[in-house]
N, C-alpha and C positions, 0 to 999 in steps of 0.2 A: 816366857816360853809359850809357844803356840801349841795348839792341840795336836799338831802333827809332829811334835818333837818327843823323842824317847830319851829321858835323862836318867843317868845312873851315877851315883856317887863313887868316887875313887879316892878315898882318903879325904883331903881337904878340897879336892877338885870335883866338879861335876862335869861330865862330858855328855853333851846332848847331840843326838843325831837327828837331823830333820828327815823324817820318814819319806816325804815326797821328793825333796830335792837332793837328798843324799850328801849333805854337808854337815860338819860338826861345829859346835861352839863350845868353848871352855868357859865355865863359870867358876871363878876362883875368888873366894872371900878376901876382901882387902886389896884386890888388884885394880889397876886402871886399864882402860881399853882405848886403843887407837881406832878411831872410826873414820871412814870416808863415805860420804853420801854424795851421789851424783845425780844430776837432773837427767830426765829421759832425753835421749839423743843429744845429750850435752847442750841443751838449750840454755843460753846465758840469761837467766832471769833472777839469780839470787841477789846480785848487787843492786839491780834496779828495784828490787822489792826488799831491801835490807831491813826496813822498819818492820815489815810483816814477819820476816825471818826472826828478828830479835824478839818480837812479840810471841812467836811460836815457842821459842826457847823459854821465855818468861812463863808462859802457861805450863810448859812441861816441868819447870822447876817448882811450880806450885803443887803439882800432883806427885812428883817423884823427887827424892832427895839425892842429889848428886853434885859433884863439883866439876867444873870445867877447868882443867889444868892448863890447856892451851887450845887455841882455835884459830883457823884462818878460813876466810870465806872468799872464794873466787867466783867469777861470773857463773860457772856451771857446776861447781862442786865445792865441798868443804871438807876439811880435815879437822879432827879434834881429838883430844885426850880427855876422857871423862873418868871420874872415880865415883861410882854409885854407892850409896850407903847400903843398899840391898843389891848384891852382885848379880842376882838373877833378873833384875829389872832393866838392864841396859837395852834389851830389844824393845821393851815397852816404851822406854824413853825415846828411842829413835822413831818408832811408829808414831808416838804422840807429836813429836816435832814435825814430821812429814805431814801428818793429817791436818794439824793446826795451820801449817803454812798453806796447804792446798785449799782448805776451807776459807781462808781469808783472801785468796786471790780474786781478782776481778773476774766476773763471769765470762767476759770475752776471752781472757787468757786461758781459762779452763776449757772453754769450747775449742779454742785453737789447738790446745794440747791434745784433746781427744780426737781431733781430725787426723792426727798423725799416727794413731794407734793401729796395730794389726787388728783384724776382726776378732781373734781370740781374746786379746787383751781388752778390747772394747766390750765383748760379751761378759768378761769377768769384772767389768766396771773399774778397770784400772784408770787412774786419774790422768795419766799421760804427762805428769809433771816430774815425778821422780822415777829413777830406775827401780825395778822391783825390789832388789836386795841392796845391801850395803856391805862394804868391806869392814871387817873387824879383826883386830889383832889384840890378844891379851898381852899386856906389858909384863914381862917376866922378871926383869931385874933393873937396876939403876942404869946400866949401859943401854939397855933396850929403850928405857924411858928417855934417856938423853938423845939417842938416835932419832926417835920419833919427834921429839921437841925441835931438833934441828931441821928435820924434814918439813915440819909445819912452818917454822920460821922462814925458811928459804924458798918455800913453794911459789910465792908470787914472782920471785926472781927467776926460778926455773921456767915458769910459763911466760916469761918476758912481759909481765904486766907493769913492772917498774924497773928502773935502772939502779935504784938505791932501795934496799930492803926497808929502810925506815920510812919510805914514802907510801907504803901500802897501809892504808888506814883501816882495813877490814881484817885485822889480825890482833890477837891478844898481845903481840909484841910491839904494836904501834905506840909511839910516844909522841904526843902533840907538843910543839915547842912552847 
């Protein structure tokens, strides 16, 4: 949780309202979260920097305890289902992954990313690599979990990156021959 969030318990759920942006997050103990992270202006740099992205995940897993149930990485965004041990830490996990990835990028790429920023984002020291926020959805039941798993699995096909879903190797569903 950030300092600008107001969180209140509601039984087993915590509902947090972001005071600045006026959106809410649900923190539910024992639940999984479907997350989508998108690069700024949909710049296709994730696949070409896949080793760095994997390293960013590795660093985050050293600091935070969570399980990746499914993941797919596309050139300009990724989808995943994570189950954090501490359910209130998933925003910190996402922030850690994003920051570690940006930190490891080549300085030329970072400079190019900053060139495309608006003046207000530049003043706020935005990296220009990731979109400010990310999409999150609390998985509520088995049917919801299955729907998100299917979405992740078929996303490369949806974006016409492959003709056969088994050919996309940047997915937790990929099986090498």
